[in-house]
C-alpha angles and dihedrals in degrees: 000000000000098000090047091049093050090046093046089047092052093046091047094047092043093051091045092049091048091047091050092048092046091044089053092053092046090050088058092048106037141314114229133171091260092055099054094089126041118244116267093028099074094100093047091050093049090049091052092050090050092050097045117038118216094248091052089052090056090052090052093049096047097076089046091054092047091049091051091048093050090047090053090050092050090048091053091049091049091047089053091050092049090046093058107016093157091064093065098031102043103128092185090071085073096230106096097059097032108139093004116112107170117132091259091053093047093049094047092048092047089060086072089070088078100025095057095068130142092250096040124101092212112128107237137175102207094186094057093043094049091048088050092064093041091052090046091065089051090049091052093052096044104037114010123090121244092278119129121235114235112182128142091251100031134047116180132174123197121201137171107227126194115230088221098063118145101214142033121276121238125195130185117234105201110159092221098047137056111261109259135181111264140170122265099277109147095184097047095045110037091170110053146132129225120203113193117231088231087071091064094036089061088062097053093102094059103041140352094229137027133194118237129199120197114187139180111200124189107209098183127212099309132098100271114119091003095107130191091291093065094035090062092046099062095195100047126101145166108270109258088348088268132139128193115212125198119182142163092192117250090350107109113215119193139145098036113188090213110039125225118243128225119184119203115192119214143148123267108291124223116262094249093061128082130204121213130181111226141170130210112261113197091191094065110096125326096301102028132252143210118280133185092204111127093013133098128199127220111183116202134180097266102016149007126242117213118198116192135171099216144045125253137093114323133194143167113241119213111201131168117239088218117026122183095268092049093047091052092048093047091047091054092048091049093047092051092046094045091048091053090046092052091052094049093042088054088052089050092052092047091047090051091050090050091052092050090056096042099041117046093193090057091069093067098044114107102197094066089048090055090050089050093050090053091046093050094048091048091048091052091046091054090047093052089045090057091049094044098047098032098052098034122206094326120150134033125325089255091056090049089049091054093046091051092049093049092048090049092048096054091044089055090046090056091050091047096049091048088055089049089051088054091047091051090048089053091053091044102050110009107038097026096162128071092017099137117126124174114239088005100174093041090057091047090051092052089055097039096050102020103049093055089048091055091049092049092049091052093046093046093050088061089055091241099147124088144092116349121191134185114209136187129224093282091054091252116150114244098173137008127189141149105265132108118349112250094227105038106020109052095094090046089049092056093044103043100031111024097032095040091048092049092053092046093047094049092050092048092046092052092049092047090050091053090048091051090050090050094048097048093041089054093047092051091057093053107094118226096002101078098116095043093046092047097060090041088053091051092051091047091052091049090053093047090047090062090053097049093043104248089155088067088060089072086077088076089063096051095096088065092075149299094287092063089052090056091047091051093049092048101046097036095051090054094055091111091057091053092049091051092052091049093048092051093049092046102045108018107128111252134171092215113094090211095052091087114080125233091255092057092050090048090051091051091048091049092051093048092052089056 
């Protein structure tokens, strides 16, 4: 059996190899009908064809062809998946883990807190991801047992609360510990939340008990829960990147009569930063945004108290008053305005000099001299502003000290001469009688130029001048100039600039108010000229406002928002233009006896009486 098998195997293989070789050669030459079957196998082939008809063979081959086709399709699909695996497995699109809240799902979704950054190329759907964490709180309240969540990025406490409680609830909000109910100890728990018992009492009619979830979520440095509001403000952020979530599940709680309180502890913030209590509003935009609606902010020395009338995610936004982009824009506006003011102030000075040569009487008049002193001090202030801001803190510390002192001196001169303008206006229109002073303008000059010099000497002796920088939240420098030194000069800055300006502004505002009352009282007693006198009185007040520095008073409104800062920079930098217009209207030579306003005539009368 074995020898026969080996012999038969060799003969079979040899014949098959010869047939293959011969078939190969014939294939090269020609393929005829007689060459389609190898010799010796004709009978076997005819028997096979007789046993299996051609149509039956097609039926047998059809499933095989379909199987091969489906396998090829599956292979193509798999090849596509392996070509771009991130397209189907990108968790940060918020679709893979939607509705899944196992620990693995939570951890993988939390990685998007850092992946979805402004400089990352990770494809993220912020709306889906933010809804994921909002829905997770609802899931905890509705489906999860009373088991706290203790993850590195999430700490959640679940508690069944009776709607008939007799006192407020207090929870600690430590970022490293699970929130737990505590007593009202403000010193032991600097970060805490207080839920008023009236919140639960209002739900007594619907159920005897509710389930409460208190969460602390660390959102990292990425874009999640930043919203369009913080995206536009490139230097704003969520304080400590931490959110506080309060939820009763699907029960929507809004319009609380007694607000809840959340206390965020923090160090003393720099003066150019603002803190705002906000809550996440899912109705703002397509993905949601922060909103201060329904919340109030109370900033304290070591913490901020947020009081809100609803339940959701809460945070404390830290935003710079002046970020780098805003500082650059305001600097450009101020430079343009100050440049225009310098040009018009120069025109004013030239026009005054021409009047002194053309009109002999003009040399002895004191009111134009006061206007000129204000114009000169304002011109020099704008010039030093250009040098200080344009060149930056270049040079030695001694040079920076001198530049800061000069800038401070001319700023104080402007404030002082605006006060003297208001004082002269008081003598001119309010007091009227017994207003004679010997060497009147000389005495005003001693005050207008001498008092600022004494203040600068005292400030400089305390070594208060030096490099002054404005920084954002990341300690990046947004502006540098020679001004008051950050270490030694802050108290001098508040005393000699802020305090001095406030006193000067209040005095000028009171005088301007009395002048307005005088003007409109006089116009109301003039029969038949009420309308004409009214608009003339308005124009007169606008002109006088530029002299006494009412545009500087817009600085008081700057804490209200960024728009008021732009308004202050715009109007205040154009003060020189307003003074030029007023001077032209007041003293431009005219043949008409009525061209001169009542204020000009009063000034001339006051000068003559002296």
